[in-house]
Chimera marker file (.cmm) of the C-alpha trace (Angstrom):
<marker_set name="trace">
<marker id="1" x="0.035" y="-0.060" z="0.411" r="1" g="1" b="0" radius="0.5"/>
<marker id="2" x="1.767" y="3.009" z="-0.817" r="1" g="1" b="0" radius="0.5"/>
<marker id="3" x="-0.018" y="6.189" z="-0.579" r="1" g="1" b="0" radius="0.5"/>
<marker id="4" x="-0.103" y="9.301" z="-3.385" r="1" g="1" b="0" radius="0.5"/>
<marker id="5" x="1.561" y="12.100" z="-1.365" r="1" g="1" b="0" radius="0.5"/>
<marker id="6" x="4.545" y="10.233" z="-1.335" r="1" g="1" b="0" radius="0.5"/>
<marker id="7" x="7.400" y="9.158" z="-3.307" r="1" g="1" b="0" radius="0.5"/>
<marker id="8" x="10.130" y="6.639" z="-2.699" r="1" g="1" b="0" radius="0.5"/>
<marker id="9" x="13.723" y="7.419" z="-3.134" r="1" g="1" b="0" radius="0.5"/>
<marker id="10" x="15.178" y="4.557" z="-2.124" r="1" g="1" b="0" radius="0.5"/>
<marker id="11" x="13.732" y="1.458" z="-0.619" r="1" g="1" b="0" radius="0.5"/>
<marker id="12" x="12.132" y="2.156" z="1.988" r="1" g="1" b="0" radius="0.5"/>
<marker id="13" x="12.878" y="5.861" z="2.457" r="1" g="1" b="0" radius="0.5"/>
<marker id="14" x="10.142" y="7.416" z="0.952" r="1" g="1" b="0" radius="0.5"/>
<marker id="15" x="9.797" y="11.716" z="0.765" r="1" g="1" b="0" radius="0.5"/>
<marker id="16" x="6.439" y="13.656" z="1.365" r="1" g="1" b="0" radius="0.5"/>
<marker id="17" x="5.497" y="15.645" z="-2.099" r="1" g="1" b="0" radius="0.5"/>
<marker id="18" x="3.887" y="18.539" z="-0.702" r="1" g="1" b="0" radius="0.5"/>
<marker id="19" x="5.589" y="21.498" z="1.713" r="1" g="1" b="0" radius="0.5"/>
<marker id="20" x="3.224" y="20.525" z="4.690" r="1" g="1" b="0" radius="0.5"/>
<marker id="21" x="2.112" y="17.794" z="5.642" r="1" g="1" b="0" radius="0.5"/>
<marker id="22" x="0.728" y="16.843" z="8.909" r="1" g="1" b="0" radius="0.5"/>
<marker id="23" x="1.907" y="12.762" z="10.836" r="1" g="1" b="0" radius="0.5"/>
<marker id="24" x="-1.135" y="10.501" z="11.936" r="1" g="1" b="0" radius="0.5"/>
<marker id="25" x="-1.857" y="6.697" z="12.118" r="1" g="1" b="0" radius="0.5"/>
<marker id="26" x="-1.954" y="6.403" z="8.785" r="1" g="1" b="0" radius="0.5"/>
<marker id="27" x="1.613" y="7.637" z="8.497" r="1" g="1" b="0" radius="0.5"/>
<marker id="28" x="2.528" y="5.445" z="11.535" r="1" g="1" b="0" radius="0.5"/>
<marker id="29" x="0.639" y="2.140" z="9.263" r="1" g="1" b="0" radius="0.5"/>
<marker id="30" x="1.903" y="2.792" z="6.378" r="1" g="1" b="0" radius="0.5"/>
<marker id="31" x="5.492" y="2.441" z="6.868" r="1" g="1" b="0" radius="0.5"/>
<marker id="32" x="5.311" y="-0.496" z="9.652" r="1" g="1" b="0" radius="0.5"/>
<marker id="33" x="4.347" y="-2.059" z="6.037" r="1" g="1" b="0" radius="0.5"/>
<marker id="34" x="6.415" y="-0.588" z="4.081" r="1" g="1" b="0" radius="0.5"/>
<marker id="35" x="9.298" y="-2.063" z="7.448" r="1" g="1" b="0" radius="0.5"/>
<marker id="36" x="7.438" y="-5.481" z="7.471" r="1" g="1" b="0" radius="0.5"/>
<marker id="37" x="7.936" y="-6.128" z="3.960" r="1" g="1" b="0" radius="0.5"/>
<marker id="38" x="11.595" y="-5.203" z="3.097" r="1" g="1" b="0" radius="0.5"/>
<marker id="39" x="14.485" y="-7.060" z="4.540" r="1" g="1" b="0" radius="0.5"/>
<marker id="40" x="15.933" y="-4.165" z="6.506" r="1" g="1" b="0" radius="0.5"/>
<marker id="41" x="12.663" y="-4.269" z="9.110" r="1" g="1" b="0" radius="0.5"/>
<marker id="42" x="13.004" y="-0.263" z="8.666" r="1" g="1" b="0" radius="0.5"/>
<marker id="43" x="11.232" y="2.165" z="7.023" r="1" g="1" b="0" radius="0.5"/>
<marker id="44" x="11.871" y="6.286" z="7.177" r="1" g="1" b="0" radius="0.5"/>
<marker id="45" x="8.974" y="8.923" z="6.320" r="1" g="1" b="0" radius="0.5"/>
<marker id="46" x="11.359" y="12.447" z="4.925" r="1" g="1" b="0" radius="0.5"/>
<marker id="47" x="9.650" y="14.975" z="5.573" r="1" g="1" b="0" radius="0.5"/>
<marker id="48" x="12.592" y="17.206" z="4.552" r="1" g="1" b="0" radius="0.5"/>
<marker id="49" x="12.397" y="18.091" z="0.230" r="1" g="1" b="0" radius="0.5"/>
<marker id="50" x="15.353" y="16.056" z="-0.621" r="1" g="1" b="0" radius="0.5"/>
<marker id="51" x="18.337" y="14.552" z="0.228" r="1" g="1" b="0" radius="0.5"/>
<marker id="52" x="20.475" y="18.198" z="0.161" r="1" g="1" b="0" radius="0.5"/>
<marker id="53" x="17.956" y="19.792" z="2.756" r="1" g="1" b="0" radius="0.5"/>
<marker id="54" x="20.350" y="21.505" z="5.504" r="1" g="1" b="0" radius="0.5"/>
<marker id="55" x="17.568" y="20.450" z="8.364" r="1" g="1" b="0" radius="0.5"/>
<marker id="56" x="16.094" y="17.379" z="8.129" r="1" g="1" b="0" radius="0.5"/>
<marker id="57" x="13.216" y="15.482" z="9.822" r="1" g="1" b="0" radius="0.5"/>
<marker id="58" x="12.214" y="11.453" z="9.486" r="1" g="1" b="0" radius="0.5"/>
<marker id="59" x="9.198" y="9.294" z="11.057" r="1" g="1" b="0" radius="0.5"/>
<marker id="60" x="11.014" y="6.172" z="11.542" r="1" g="1" b="0" radius="0.5"/>
<marker id="61" x="9.420" y="2.540" z="12.503" r="1" g="1" b="0" radius="0.5"/>
<marker id="62" x="11.313" y="0.128" z="13.012" r="1" g="1" b="0" radius="0.5"/>
<marker id="63" x="10.926" y="-4.015" z="14.000" r="1" g="1" b="0" radius="0.5"/>
<marker id="64" x="12.678" y="-5.558" z="16.985" r="1" g="1" b="0" radius="0.5"/>
<marker id="65" x="14.106" y="-8.030" z="14.469" r="1" g="1" b="0" radius="0.5"/>
<marker id="66" x="15.390" y="-5.440" z="12.993" r="1" g="1" b="0" radius="0.5"/>
<marker id="67" x="19.984" y="-4.599" z="12.478" r="1" g="1" b="0" radius="0.5"/>
<marker id="68" x="20.856" y="-1.033" z="13.485" r="1" g="1" b="0" radius="0.5"/>
<marker id="69" x="24.847" y="-1.449" z="13.254" r="1" g="1" b="0" radius="0.5"/>
<marker id="70" x="27.207" y="0.107" z="15.852" r="1" g="1" b="0" radius="0.5"/>
<marker id="71" x="26.933" y="3.006" z="13.868" r="1" g="1" b="0" radius="0.5"/>
<marker id="72" x="28.039" y="7.514" z="14.093" r="1" g="1" b="0" radius="0.5"/>
<marker id="73" x="29.060" y="10.130" z="12.210" r="1" g="1" b="0" radius="0.5"/>
<marker id="74" x="31.225" y="12.355" z="11.702" r="1" g="1" b="0" radius="0.5"/>
<marker id="75" x="30.133" y="15.950" z="11.468" r="1" g="1" b="0" radius="0.5"/>
<marker id="76" x="26.452" y="15.870" z="12.880" r="1" g="1" b="0" radius="0.5"/>
<marker id="77" x="24.510" y="15.463" z="16.056" r="1" g="1" b="0" radius="0.5"/>
<marker id="78" x="21.138" y="13.467" z="15.603" r="1" g="1" b="0" radius="0.5"/>
<marker id="79" x="18.208" y="13.829" z="17.508" r="1" g="1" b="0" radius="0.5"/>
<marker id="80" x="14.928" y="10.860" z="18.315" r="1" g="1" b="0" radius="0.5"/>
<marker id="81" x="12.251" y="11.842" z="19.667" r="1" g="1" b="0" radius="0.5"/>
<marker id="82" x="9.835" y="8.305" z="19.964" r="1" g="1" b="0" radius="0.5"/>
<marker id="83" x="6.185" y="8.390" z="18.991" r="1" g="1" b="0" radius="0.5"/>
<marker id="84" x="5.283" y="4.269" z="19.638" r="1" g="1" b="0" radius="0.5"/>
<marker id="85" x="7.418" y="1.320" z="21.647" r="1" g="1" b="0" radius="0.5"/>
<marker id="86" x="10.215" y="1.099" z="23.547" r="1" g="1" b="0" radius="0.5"/>
<marker id="87" x="13.799" y="0.116" z="22.727" r="1" g="1" b="0" radius="0.5"/>
<marker id="88" x="17.493" y="0.927" z="24.128" r="1" g="1" b="0" radius="0.5"/>
<marker id="89" x="19.531" y="3.124" z="22.677" r="1" g="1" b="0" radius="0.5"/>
<marker id="90" x="23.061" y="1.600" z="23.375" r="1" g="1" b="0" radius="0.5"/>
<marker id="91" x="26.446" y="3.747" z="22.602" r="1" g="1" b="0" radius="0.5"/>
<marker id="92" x="30.331" y="2.126" z="22.669" r="1" g="1" b="0" radius="0.5"/>
<marker id="93" x="33.800" y="2.211" z="23.642" r="1" g="1" b="0" radius="0.5"/>
<marker id="94" x="36.135" y="2.561" z="21.084" r="1" g="1" b="0" radius="0.5"/>
<marker id="95" x="36.295" y="-1.903" z="21.637" r="1" g="1" b="0" radius="0.5"/>
<marker id="96" x="32.872" y="-2.212" z="20.929" r="1" g="1" b="0" radius="0.5"/>
<marker id="97" x="32.155" y="-2.860" z="24.999" r="1" g="1" b="0" radius="0.5"/>
<marker id="98" x="28.233" y="-1.207" z="25.308" r="1" g="1" b="0" radius="0.5"/>
<marker id="99" x="29.470" y="1.958" z="27.275" r="1" g="1" b="0" radius="0.5"/>
<marker id="100" x="25.972" y="3.359" z="28.203" r="1" g="1" b="0" radius="0.5"/>
<marker id="101" x="21.942" y="1.850" z="28.073" r="1" g="1" b="0" radius="0.5"/>
<marker id="102" x="19.516" y="4.524" z="28.364" r="1" g="1" b="0" radius="0.5"/>
<marker id="103" x="16.166" y="3.480" z="28.362" r="1" g="1" b="0" radius="0.5"/>
<marker id="104" x="13.663" y="5.764" z="25.691" r="1" g="1" b="0" radius="0.5"/>
<marker id="105" x="10.378" y="5.371" z="23.849" r="1" g="1" b="0" radius="0.5"/>
<marker id="106" x="7.518" y="7.777" z="24.729" r="1" g="1" b="0" radius="0.5"/>
<marker id="107" x="6.617" y="9.788" z="27.882" r="1" g="1" b="0" radius="0.5"/>
<marker id="108" x="4.178" y="8.296" z="29.277" r="1" g="1" b="0" radius="0.5"/>
<marker id="109" x="5.751" y="4.483" z="29.494" r="1" g="1" b="0" radius="0.5"/>
<marker id="110" x="8.232" y="6.557" z="31.955" r="1" g="1" b="0" radius="0.5"/>
<marker id="111" x="11.091" y="6.699" z="29.418" r="1" g="1" b="0" radius="0.5"/>
<marker id="112" x="13.135" y="8.869" z="28.165" r="1" g="1" b="0" radius="0.5"/>
<marker id="113" x="11.427" y="10.582" z="24.957" r="1" g="1" b="0" radius="0.5"/>
<marker id="114" x="14.028" y="12.804" z="23.212" r="1" g="1" b="0" radius="0.5"/>
<marker id="115" x="17.236" y="11.872" z="23.023" r="1" g="1" b="0" radius="0.5"/>
<marker id="116" x="20.545" y="13.319" z="21.303" r="1" g="1" b="0" radius="0.5"/>
<marker id="117" x="23.526" y="11.982" z="20.298" r="1" g="1" b="0" radius="0.5"/>
<marker id="118" x="26.408" y="14.055" z="19.655" r="1" g="1" b="0" radius="0.5"/>
<marker id="119" x="29.194" y="13.594" z="16.790" r="1" g="1" b="0" radius="0.5"/>
<marker id="120" x="31.310" y="10.424" z="16.737" r="1" g="1" b="0" radius="0.5"/>
<marker id="121" x="29.501" y="8.918" z="19.607" r="1" g="1" b="0" radius="0.5"/>
<marker id="122" x="28.604" y="4.754" z="18.432" r="1" g="1" b="0" radius="0.5"/>
<marker id="123" x="25.409" y="4.056" z="18.863" r="1" g="1" b="0" radius="0.5"/>
<marker id="124" x="22.654" y="1.200" z="18.109" r="1" g="1" b="0" radius="0.5"/>
<marker id="125" x="19.251" y="0.190" z="19.427" r="1" g="1" b="0" radius="0.5"/>
<marker id="126" x="17.849" y="-2.253" z="21.346" r="1" g="1" b="0" radius="0.5"/>
<marker id="127" x="14.293" y="-2.839" z="21.112" r="1" g="1" b="0" radius="0.5"/>
<marker id="128" x="12.425" y="-4.286" z="22.751" r="1" g="1" b="0" radius="0.5"/>
<marker id="129" x="8.521" y="-3.355" z="22.150" r="1" g="1" b="0" radius="0.5"/>
<marker id="130" x="7.548" y="-5.106" z="18.600" r="1" g="1" b="0" radius="0.5"/>
<marker id="131" x="7.765" y="-1.680" z="17.493" r="1" g="1" b="0" radius="0.5"/>
<marker id="132" x="9.913" y="0.871" z="17.913" r="1" g="1" b="0" radius="0.5"/>
<marker id="133" x="8.921" y="4.401" z="16.661" r="1" g="1" b="0" radius="0.5"/>
<marker id="134" x="10.714" y="7.851" z="16.071" r="1" g="1" b="0" radius="0.5"/>
<marker id="135" x="11.370" y="11.152" z="14.730" r="1" g="1" b="0" radius="0.5"/>
<marker id="136" x="14.991" y="11.450" z="13.317" r="1" g="1" b="0" radius="0.5"/>
<marker id="137" x="15.876" y="15.100" z="13.579" r="1" g="1" b="0" radius="0.5"/>
<marker id="138" x="19.199" y="16.124" z="11.602" r="1" g="1" b="0" radius="0.5"/>
<marker id="139" x="22.235" y="17.799" z="10.064" r="1" g="1" b="0" radius="0.5"/>
<marker id="140" x="21.839" y="17.804" z="5.969" r="1" g="1" b="0" radius="0.5"/>
<marker id="141" x="22.972" y="17.037" z="3.291" r="1" g="1" b="0" radius="0.5"/>
<marker id="142" x="22.708" y="13.027" z="3.570" r="1" g="1" b="0" radius="0.5"/>
<marker id="143" x="26.639" y="11.971" z="3.215" r="1" g="1" b="0" radius="0.5"/>
<marker id="144" x="26.731" y="8.134" z="3.644" r="1" g="1" b="0" radius="0.5"/>
<marker id="145" x="30.420" y="8.569" z="3.717" r="1" g="1" b="0" radius="0.5"/>
<marker id="146" x="29.666" y="10.558" z="6.644" r="1" g="1" b="0" radius="0.5"/>
<marker id="147" x="28.041" y="7.249" z="8.043" r="1" g="1" b="0" radius="0.5"/>
<marker id="148" x="30.781" y="5.366" z="9.834" r="1" g="1" b="0" radius="0.5"/>
<marker id="149" x="31.024" y="2.061" z="11.390" r="1" g="1" b="0" radius="0.5"/>
<marker id="150" x="33.812" y="0.641" z="13.721" r="1" g="1" b="0" radius="0.5"/>
<marker id="151" x="35.550" y="-2.670" z="11.888" r="1" g="1" b="0" radius="0.5"/>
<marker id="152" x="33.888" y="-5.168" z="15.513" r="1" g="1" b="0" radius="0.5"/>
<marker id="153" x="30.518" y="-3.766" z="14.011" r="1" g="1" b="0" radius="0.5"/>
<marker id="154" x="28.900" y="-6.591" z="12.776" r="1" g="1" b="0" radius="0.5"/>
<marker id="155" x="27.520" y="-6.760" z="8.734" r="1" g="1" b="0" radius="0.5"/>
<marker id="156" x="24.084" y="-7.182" z="8.290" r="1" g="1" b="0" radius="0.5"/>
<marker id="157" x="24.871" y="-10.834" z="6.568" r="1" g="1" b="0" radius="0.5"/>
<marker id="158" x="27.222" y="-11.955" z="9.821" r="1" g="1" b="0" radius="0.5"/>
<marker id="159" x="24.109" y="-13.315" z="11.829" r="1" g="1" b="0" radius="0.5"/>
<marker id="160" x="26.767" y="-15.000" z="14.182" r="1" g="1" b="0" radius="0.5"/>
<marker id="161" x="28.447" y="-12.032" z="14.746" r="1" g="1" b="0" radius="0.5"/>
<marker id="162" x="24.841" y="-10.224" z="15.091" r="1" g="1" b="0" radius="0.5"/>
<marker id="163" x="23.755" y="-12.599" z="17.875" r="1" g="1" b="0" radius="0.5"/>
<marker id="164" x="26.983" y="-12.616" z="19.822" r="1" g="1" b="0" radius="0.5"/>
<marker id="165" x="26.349" y="-8.807" z="19.929" r="1" g="1" b="0" radius="0.5"/>
<marker id="166" x="22.974" y="-8.873" z="20.617" r="1" g="1" b="0" radius="0.5"/>
<marker id="167" x="24.164" y="-11.554" z="23.224" r="1" g="1" b="0" radius="0.5"/>
<marker id="168" x="26.948" y="-8.679" z="24.976" r="1" g="1" b="0" radius="0.5"/>
<marker id="169" x="23.857" y="-6.199" z="24.910" r="1" g="1" b="0" radius="0.5"/>
<marker id="170" x="21.584" y="-7.877" z="26.901" r="1" g="1" b="0" radius="0.5"/>
<marker id="171" x="24.360" y="-8.826" z="29.505" r="1" g="1" b="0" radius="0.5"/>
<marker id="172" x="25.500" y="-5.316" z="29.572" r="1" g="1" b="0" radius="0.5"/>
<marker id="173" x="22.152" y="-4.579" z="30.497" r="1" g="1" b="0" radius="0.5"/>
<marker id="174" x="21.346" y="-6.704" z="32.722" r="1" g="1" b="0" radius="0.5"/>
<marker id="175" x="24.479" y="-6.600" z="34.576" r="1" g="1" b="0" radius="0.5"/>
<marker id="176" x="23.938" y="-2.420" z="34.636" r="1" g="1" b="0" radius="0.5"/>
<marker id="177" x="20.328" y="-3.182" z="35.774" r="1" g="1" b="0" radius="0.5"/>
<marker id="178" x="18.777" y="-1.581" z="32.611" r="1" g="1" b="0" radius="0.5"/>
<marker id="179" x="16.961" y="-4.487" z="31.695" r="1" g="1" b="0" radius="0.5"/>
<link id1="1" id2="2" r="1" g="1" b="0" radius="0.2"/>
<link id1="2" id2="3" r="1" g="1" b="0" radius="0.2"/>
<link id1="3" id2="4" r="1" g="1" b="0" radius="0.2"/>
<link id1="4" id2="5" r="1" g="1" b="0" radius="0.2"/>
<link id1="5" id2="6" r="1" g="1" b="0" radius="0.2"/>
<link id1="6" id2="7" r="1" g="1" b="0" radius="0.2"/>
<link id1="7" id2="8" r="1" g="1" b="0" radius="0.2"/>
<link id1="8" id2="9" r="1" g="1" b="0" radius="0.2"/>
<link id1="9" id2="10" r="1" g="1" b="0" radius="0.2"/>
<link id1="10" id2="11" r="1" g="1" b="0" radius="0.2"/>
<link id1="11" id2="12" r="1" g="1" b="0" radius="0.2"/>
<link id1="12" id2="13" r="1" g="1" b="0" radius="0.2"/>
<link id1="13" id2="14" r="1" g="1" b="0" radius="0.2"/>
<link id1="14" id2="15" r="1" g="1" b="0" radius="0.2"/>
<link id1="15" id2="16" r="1" g="1" b="0" radius="0.2"/>
<link id1="16" id2="17" r="1" g="1" b="0" radius="0.2"/>
<link id1="17" id2="18" r="1" g="1" b="0" radius="0.2"/>
<link id1="18" id2="19" r="1" g="1" b="0" radius="0.2"/>
<link id1="19" id2="20" r="1" g="1" b="0" radius="0.2"/>
<link id1="20" id2="21" r="1" g="1" b="0" radius="0.2"/>
<link id1="21" id2="22" r="1" g="1" b="0" radius="0.2"/>
<link id1="22" id2="23" r="1" g="1" b="0" radius="0.2"/>
<link id1="23" id2="24" r="1" g="1" b="0" radius="0.2"/>
<link id1="24" id2="25" r="1" g="1" b="0" radius="0.2"/>
<link id1="25" id2="26" r="1" g="1" b="0" radius="0.2"/>
<link id1="26" id2="27" r="1" g="1" b="0" radius="0.2"/>
<link id1="27" id2="28" r="1" g="1" b="0" radius="0.2"/>
<link id1="28" id2="29" r="1" g="1" b="0" radius="0.2"/>
<link id1="29" id2="30" r="1" g="1" b="0" radius="0.2"/>
<link id1="30" id2="31" r="1" g="1" b="0" radius="0.2"/>
<link id1="31" id2="32" r="1" g="1" b="0" radius="0.2"/>
<link id1="32" id2="33" r="1" g="1" b="0" radius="0.2"/>
<link id1="33" id2="34" r="1" g="1" b="0" radius="0.2"/>
<link id1="34" id2="35" r="1" g="1" b="0" radius="0.2"/>
<link id1="35" id2="36" r="1" g="1" b="0" radius="0.2"/>
<link id1="36" id2="37" r="1" g="1" b="0" radius="0.2"/>
<link id1="37" id2="38" r="1" g="1" b="0" radius="0.2"/>
<link id1="38" id2="39" r="1" g="1" b="0" radius="0.2"/>
<link id1="39" id2="40" r="1" g="1" b="0" radius="0.2"/>
<link id1="40" id2="41" r="1" g="1" b="0" radius="0.2"/>
<link id1="41" id2="42" r="1" g="1" b="0" radius="0.2"/>
<link id1="42" id2="43" r="1" g="1" b="0" radius="0.2"/>
<link id1="43" id2="44" r="1" g="1" b="0" radius="0.2"/>
<link id1="44" id2="45" r="1" g="1" b="0" radius="0.2"/>
<link id1="45" id2="46" r="1" g="1" b="0" radius="0.2"/>
<link id1="46" id2="47" r="1" g="1" b="0" radius="0.2"/>
<link id1="47" id2="48" r="1" g="1" b="0" radius="0.2"/>
<link id1="48" id2="49" r="1" g="1" b="0" radius="0.2"/>
<link id1="49" id2="50" r="1" g="1" b="0" radius="0.2"/>
<link id1="50" id2="51" r="1" g="1" b="0" radius="0.2"/>
<link id1="51" id2="52" r="1" g="1" b="0" radius="0.2"/>
<link id1="52" id2="53" r="1" g="1" b="0" radius="0.2"/>
<link id1="53" id2="54" r="1" g="1" b="0" radius="0.2"/>
<link id1="54" id2="55" r="1" g="1" b="0" radius="0.2"/>
<link id1="55" id2="56" r="1" g="1" b="0" radius="0.2"/>
<link id1="56" id2="57" r="1" g="1" b="0" radius="0.2"/>
<link id1="57" id2="58" r="1" g="1" b="0" radius="0.2"/>
<link id1="58" id2="59" r="1" g="1" b="0" radius="0.2"/>
<link id1="59" id2="60" r="1" g="1" b="0" radius="0.2"/>
<link id1="60" id2="61" r="1" g="1" b="0" radius="0.2"/>
<link id1="61" id2="62" r="1" g="1" b="0" radius="0.2"/>
<link id1="62" id2="63" r="1" g="1" b="0" radius="0.2"/>
<link id1="63" id2="64" r="1" g="1" b="0" radius="0.2"/>
<link id1="64" id2="65" r="1" g="1" b="0" radius="0.2"/>
<link id1="65" id2="66" r="1" g="1" b="0" radius="0.2"/>
<link id1="66" id2="67" r="1" g="1" b="0" radius="0.2"/>
<link id1="67" id2="68" r="1" g="1" b="0" radius="0.2"/>
<link id1="68" id2="69" r="1" g="1" b="0" radius="0.2"/>
<link id1="69" id2="70" r="1" g="1" b="0" radius="0.2"/>
<link id1="70" id2="71" r="1" g="1" b="0" radius="0.2"/>
<link id1="71" id2="72" r="1" g="1" b="0" radius="0.2"/>
<link id1="72" id2="73" r="1" g="1" b="0" radius="0.2"/>
<link id1="73" id2="74" r="1" g="1" b="0" radius="0.2"/>
<link id1="74" id2="75" r="1" g="1" b="0" radius="0.2"/>
<link id1="75" id2="76" r="1" g="1" b="0" radius="0.2"/>
<link id1="76" id2="77" r="1" g="1" b="0" radius="0.2"/>
<link id1="77" id2="78" r="1" g="1" b="0" radius="0.2"/>
<link id1="78" id2="79" r="1" g="1" b="0" radius="0.2"/>
<link id1="79" id2="80" r="1" g="1" b="0" radius="0.2"/>
<link id1="80" id2="81" r="1" g="1" b="0" radius="0.2"/>
<link id1="81" id2="82" r="1" g="1" b="0" radius="0.2"/>
<link id1="82" id2="83" r="1" g="1" b="0" radius="0.2"/>
<link id1="83" id2="84" r="1" g="1" b="0" radius="0.2"/>
<link id1="84" id2="85" r="1" g="1" b="0" radius="0.2"/>
<link id1="85" id2="86" r="1" g="1" b="0" radius="0.2"/>
<link id1="86" id2="87" r="1" g="1" b="0" radius="0.2"/>
<link id1="87" id2="88" r="1" g="1" b="0" radius="0.2"/>
<link id1="88" id2="89" r="1" g="1" b="0" radius="0.2"/>
<link id1="89" id2="90" r="1" g="1" b="0" radius="0.2"/>
<link id1="90" id2="91" r="1" g="1" b="0" radius="0.2"/>
<link id1="91" id2="92" r="1" g="1" b="0" radius="0.2"/>
<link id1="92" id2="93" r="1" g="1" b="0" radius="0.2"/>
<link id1="93" id2="94" r="1" g="1" b="0" radius="0.2"/>
<link id1="94" id2="95" r="1" g="1" b="0" radius="0.2"/>
<link id1="95" id2="96" r="1" g="1" b="0" radius="0.2"/>
<link id1="96" id2="97" r="1" g="1" b="0" radius="0.2"/>
<link id1="97" id2="98" r="1" g="1" b="0" radius="0.2"/>
<link id1="98" id2="99" r="1" g="1" b="0" radius="0.2"/>
<link id1="99" id2="100" r="1" g="1" b="0" radius="0.2"/>
<link id1="100" id2="101" r="1" g="1" b="0" radius="0.2"/>
<link id1="101" id2="102" r="1" g="1" b="0" radius="0.2"/>
<link id1="102" id2="103" r="1" g="1" b="0" radius="0.2"/>
<link id1="103" id2="104" r="1" g="1" b="0" radius="0.2"/>
<link id1="104" id2="105" r="1" g="1" b="0" radius="0.2"/>
<link id1="105" id2="106" r="1" g="1" b="0" radius="0.2"/>
<link id1="106" id2="107" r="1" g="1" b="0" radius="0.2"/>
<link id1="107" id2="108" r="1" g="1" b="0" radius="0.2"/>
<link id1="108" id2="109" r="1" g="1" b="0" radius="0.2"/>
<link id1="109" id2="110" r="1" g="1" b="0" radius="0.2"/>
<link id1="110" id2="111" r="1" g="1" b="0" radius="0.2"/>
<link id1="111" id2="112" r="1" g="1" b="0" radius="0.2"/>
<link id1="112" id2="113" r="1" g="1" b="0" radius="0.2"/>
<link id1="113" id2="114" r="1" g="1" b="0" radius="0.2"/>
<link id1="114" id2="115" r="1" g="1" b="0" radius="0.2"/>
<link id1="115" id2="116" r="1" g="1" b="0" radius="0.2"/>
<link id1="116" id2="117" r="1" g="1" b="0" radius="0.2"/>
<link id1="117" id2="118" r="1" g="1" b="0" radius="0.2"/>
<link id1="118" id2="119" r="1" g="1" b="0" radius="0.2"/>
<link id1="119" id2="120" r="1" g="1" b="0" radius="0.2"/>
<link id1="120" id2="121" r="1" g="1" b="0" radius="0.2"/>
<link id1="121" id2="122" r="1" g="1" b="0" radius="0.2"/>
<link id1="122" id2="123" r="1" g="1" b="0" radius="0.2"/>
<link id1="123" id2="124" r="1" g="1" b="0" radius="0.2"/>
<link id1="124" id2="125" r="1" g="1" b="0" radius="0.2"/>
<link id1="125" id2="126" r="1" g="1" b="0" radius="0.2"/>
<link id1="126" id2="127" r="1" g="1" b="0" radius="0.2"/>
<link id1="127" id2="128" r="1" g="1" b="0" radius="0.2"/>
<link id1="128" id2="129" r="1" g="1" b="0" radius="0.2"/>
<link id1="129" id2="130" r="1" g="1" b="0" radius="0.2"/>
<link id1="130" id2="131" r="1" g="1" b="0" radius="0.2"/>
<link id1="131" id2="132" r="1" g="1" b="0" radius="0.2"/>
<link id1="132" id2="133" r="1" g="1" b="0" radius="0.2"/>
<link id1="133" id2="134" r="1" g="1" b="0" radius="0.2"/>
<link id1="134" id2="135" r="1" g="1" b="0" radius="0.2"/>
<link id1="135" id2="136" r="1" g="1" b="0" radius="0.2"/>
<link id1="136" id2="137" r="1" g="1" b="0" radius="0.2"/>
<link id1="137" id2="138" r="1" g="1" b="0" radius="0.2"/>
<link id1="138" id2="139" r="1" g="1" b="0" radius="0.2"/>
<link id1="139" id2="140" r="1" g="1" b="0" radius="0.2"/>
<link id1="140" id2="141" r="1" g="1" b="0" radius="0.2"/>
<link id1="141" id2="142" r="1" g="1" b="0" radius="0.2"/>
<link id1="142" id2="143" r="1" g="1" b="0" radius="0.2"/>
<link id1="143" id2="144" r="1" g="1" b="0" radius="0.2"/>
<link id1="144" id2="145" r="1" g="1" b="0" radius="0.2"/>
<link id1="145" id2="146" r="1" g="1" b="0" radius="0.2"/>
<link id1="146" id2="147" r="1" g="1" b="0" radius="0.2"/>
<link id1="147" id2="148" r="1" g="1" b="0" radius="0.2"/>
<link id1="148" id2="149" r="1" g="1" b="0" radius="0.2"/>
<link id1="149" id2="150" r="1" g="1" b="0" radius="0.2"/>
<link id1="150" id2="151" r="1" g="1" b="0" radius="0.2"/>
<link id1="151" id2="152" r="1" g="1" b="0" radius="0.2"/>
<link id1="152" id2="153" r="1" g="1" b="0" radius="0.2"/>
<link id1="153" id2="154" r="1" g="1" b="0" radius="0.2"/>
<link id1="154" id2="155" r="1" g="1" b="0" radius="0.2"/>
<link id1="155" id2="156" r="1" g="1" b="0" radius="0.2"/>
<link id1="156" id2="157" r="1" g="1" b="0" radius="0.2"/>
<link id1="157" id2="158" r="1" g="1" b="0" radius="0.2"/>
<link id1="158" id2="159" r="1" g="1" b="0" radius="0.2"/>
<link id1="159" id2="160" r="1" g="1" b="0" radius="0.2"/>
<link id1="160" id2="161" r="1" g="1" b="0" radius="0.2"/>
<link id1="161" id2="162" r="1" g="1" b="0" radius="0.2"/>
<link id1="162" id2="163" r="1" g="1" b="0" radius="0.2"/>
<link id1="163" id2="164" r="1" g="1" b="0" radius="0.2"/>
<link id1="164" id2="165" r="1" g="1" b="0" radius="0.2"/>
<link id1="165" id2="166" r="1" g="1" b="0" radius="0.2"/>
<link id1="166" id2="167" r="1" g="1" b="0" radius="0.2"/>
<link id1="167" id2="168" r="1" g="1" b="0" radius="0.2"/>
<link id1="168" id2="169" r="1" g="1" b="0" radius="0.2"/>
<link id1="169" id2="170" r="1" g="1" b="0" radius="0.2"/>
<link id1="170" id2="171" r="1" g="1" b="0" radius="0.2"/>
<link id1="171" id2="172" r="1" g="1" b="0" radius="0.2"/>
<link id1="172" id2="173" r="1" g="1" b="0" radius="0.2"/>
<link id1="173" id2="174" r="1" g="1" b="0" radius="0.2"/>
<link id1="174" id2="175" r="1" g="1" b="0" radius="0.2"/>
<link id1="175" id2="176" r="1" g="1" b="0" radius="0.2"/>
<link id1="176" id2="177" r="1" g="1" b="0" radius="0.2"/>
<link id1="177" id2="178" r="1" g="1" b="0" radius="0.2"/>
<link id1="178" id2="179" r="1" g="1" b="0" radius="0.2"/>
</marker_set>
């Protein structure tokens, strides 16, 4: 199901066609459907005009089976605002050891509902609910060359590496009394 006022820029990356857009439950349902039919199990709706926009705002849907590879950004911060679902933002030491855990979700879930990740902070998500829906706001233009993946972070096709990393995150979060 594709909404007529969206254009698909790349798989599971959609842009609104008009300058003004009101997001609601239909947009979330659309993103969940798009994410669930994708191998990556995530999708985003960009409210900015294109990847060159200086100010970028995205509504993102991520299923709990999605793998968000630990990464960091050179020269830009990101701010997340959580709409639906619960999870942890995990930051990592240079060695790949989980460093900090932040419980995130909507304010009514008594969790941090907004989180700013400083540039060059390696981070990822551990999703507890079926879905995590959030806004991401960052500086543009989008440049994939400014997103870096540490050598210790498993590629999306390294299932054993991902399983090992997830076990480490869960054990560390339990040890820190976060899970």
